ROTI-459813 format. One record per residue (C-alpha): residue in three letters; residue number from 1; z, y, x. Coordinates in Angstrom, 2 decimals, always signed. Each point is the difference from the previous one (the first is absolute). Last residue first. Example, Ala and Ser with C-alpha at 12.3 -4.5 7.8 and 13.67 -1.06 7.14 Angstrom:
   type   seq        up     north      east
    SER     2     +7.14     -1.06    +13.67
    ALA     1     +0.66     -3.44     -1.37
This chain:
   type   seq        up     north      east
    LEU    67    -29.00    +27.01     +0.24
    ARG    66     +1.53     +3.43     -0.23
    PHE    65     +0.04     +2.43     +2.90
    ASP    64     +2.66     +2.57     +0.71
    PHE    63     -0.27     +2.76     +2.60
    GLY    62     +2.92     +2.39     +0.49
    MET    61     +0.17     -0.18     +3.79
    GLY    60     +1.30     -3.57     -0.27
    LEU    59     -2.36     -2.89     -0.59
    ARG    58     +1.49     -1.20     -3.27
    ILE    57     -1.90     -2.89     -1.53
    ARG    56     +0.61     -0.37     -3.74
    LEU    55     -0.22     -3.54     -1.33
    GLY    54     +3.66     -0.48     -0.94
    ASP    53     +0.11     +3.04     -2.25
    SER    52     -3.19     -1.16     -1.74
    LEU    51     +1.70     -3.18     -1.14
    ALA    50     +2.63     +1.99     -1.82
    ASN    49     +3.56     -0.44     +1.15
    ARG    48     +2.40     -1.47     -2.57
    TYR    47     -0.54     -3.60     +1.10
    ALA    46     +0.60     +0.92     +3.64
    LYS    45     +3.27     +1.69     -0.97
    TRP    44     +1.04     -3.01     -2.09
    ALA    43     -0.76     -2.36     +2.89
    PRO    42     +1.91     +2.22     +2.42
    ALA    41     +3.07     -0.10     -2.27
    LEU    40     -0.31     -3.64     -1.10
    GLY    39     +0.17     -1.43     +3.51
    LEU    38     +3.73     +0.68     +0.34
    LEU    37     +0.69     -1.84     -3.27
    LEU    36     -2.07     -3.02     +1.01
    SER    35     +1.58     -0.05     +3.46
    ALA    34     +3.48     +0.08     -1.53
    VAL    33     -0.85     -2.80     -2.45
    LEU    32     -1.41     -2.21     +2.77
    VAL    31     +2.93     +0.65     +2.34
    VAL    30     +2.55     -0.74     -2.72
    ALA    29     -1.81     -3.22     -1.00
    LEU    28     -0.10     -1.21     +3.61
    TYR    27     +3.68     +0.75     +0.45
    LEU    26     +0.80     -1.95     -3.19
    TRP    25     -2.14     -2.94     +1.13
    SER    24     +1.89     -0.04     +3.29
    THR    23     +3.33     +0.10     -1.83
    ALA    22     -1.03     -2.96     -2.17
    THR    21     -0.74     -1.98     +3.15
    PRO    20     -3.42     -0.57     +1.53
    PRO    19     -0.79     -3.59     +0.99
    THR    18     +1.22     -1.06     +3.43
    ILE    17     -1.61     -0.04     +3.42
    PRO    16     +2.71     +0.12     +2.61
    LEU    15     -0.85     +2.13     +3.00
    PHE    14     +1.67     -1.42     +3.09
    ILE    13     -0.05     +2.46     +2.87
    GLY    12     -0.09     -1.44     +3.50
    PHE    11     -2.68     +2.44     +1.07
    GLU    10     -2.86     -2.18     +1.21
    ARG     9     +0.91     -3.38     -1.53
    GLU     8     +1.39     +1.36     -3.28
    VAL     7     -2.86     +2.46     -0.40
    TRP     6     -2.54     -2.75     +0.75
    PRO     5     +1.58     -2.46     -2.45
    GLN     4     +0.03     +2.63     -2.80
    ALA     3     -3.53     +1.32     +0.60
    VAL     2     -1.75     -2.21     -2.55
    MET     1     +2.68     +0.30     -2.65
């Protein structure tokens, strides 16, 4: 809303500011559900790993140190 007059003046593009339509809400819902589902796999893997597995420092050459 703040940049609308500037964009119209500088670029000649009128950007109407209207409330979201039902289709826009549907797209938003689809994106949110898809991102939730795609985020579950790495979250589940992180949940299943033991805390000690995440704290191991691997230096190469066969040396492992635990914090």
